[in-house]
C-alpha angles and dihedrals in degrees: 000000000000124000121230119198122212122211092255147308092280093054090045093052091048092052092050092046092054096048097257095124101141094174139072125231090230127042106276127217102263097182110157094019135052128286157332090242121190115242113207137181124236090275093056095253117143113250100171147302135274139193117226143207123187142176148148137266095208098207137033127179122191133159130007141148118326093259093052111025115163129204132185126203128191115209130190137153129210111243118248091250101067149341120277138195117230117201124181128189124195127215135175121235091273092055097255123140109270124203108218130186107233140172133191093234137305114335097013123122120274117243126196114205145110087246137052119190130177132170112218134206118233108286092010115139124213134198120187110195117206109211100177144287114317089231089062097050139160098018097028087203093161120072110240118206132183138103142291123224114201132198125185123194122200137171092240142016095251092059092048091049090058096053109109117171127182136194122221127202122200140162098189134200095015093051113039100218144058129216127220120202129183127236121260103231117218092234096050105063131136141198092226134028133184140191139174124237148147124239120172096161090250129057092355119061134163125206129182144191126208120196118194109230094171139094102250136050105270139187109211118222116224121201125187122202123196127228090278093054095253121141103254105172145348138208142170133225122225115270107280120210119240127227113305128210090275091057106253133119138191127265131196129200131181145139108279090235089062090064103029118035135206103026124204122259117254125010119347140177120237121200123198112203123191095175107215093351124089124228146172119237134195124190125190129195119208117194116177108295094350136073140184140183111248126227111255117206136202109256143169132244118261111278094015119119112244114241094216089232132088113252091240120158096043106142128225115250089225115134106219123205116255093225135036136182116224114233115218117219135171109280 
């Protein structure tokens, strides 16, 4: 079991007083999620135990020039059953710790850190707005990209199982839409992913992000199949670093046409193949003035026999720290 340090006895008492007790006094049954994890105070004394779920938002975009300024927001709500603790860590595309300027909505104080953590009452919603890299403040005139790793602590497995965060991209008002993408849970990884899109080099464009969830540096093979199911083109990403001892990995994003060219006319299928290494994949479809995140599906490598079952339960290779200090922020 991993220990988790709180900021101190005063902060712990305040959280309990206000109903944000996201732990149990006895080890809970964490079947189907992670844990139990020991919750300790600043002196190392055991306060209780939590279950945990965790995963990755494989791409963030925040900041940029005035005509194309991006922002990312992470939203989650505590289930009705119990309080939870939401903890977000920010990394650049090379997997290095990234200090981001964030707020908890309009009018709330700005915080500069590579981590944002908030304990939530039952039913309490949360939005963490990513303004840009701290190094680019206050104008944030350079677009910062990277990833967000999320951990959620709960007093029981049922509460953790009902946590469902999402990340939203927007560049309002210059671009009249926002995109919502789901989290890639640590226990629901795959060796291959696929999606269907249209890219004519004009009004229709497809972009993608690959996040290495494996243990070795890996170049991911990309195969594109036309509307008849024929292999039309192939490409390869750069070698992406795996998780390091500090727990971060490398991510790569590009337009599909930058890796596979030309692309077939009409709808096509694109397959991302990491061989023996697991990954998380995000695919976005841009159509004129609109955009959407595409469904990505578990798949199998060419020539391999499908198992007929989803490769659920594959674990992330991330090495998590054994201790952690809770950051207190305005609720």
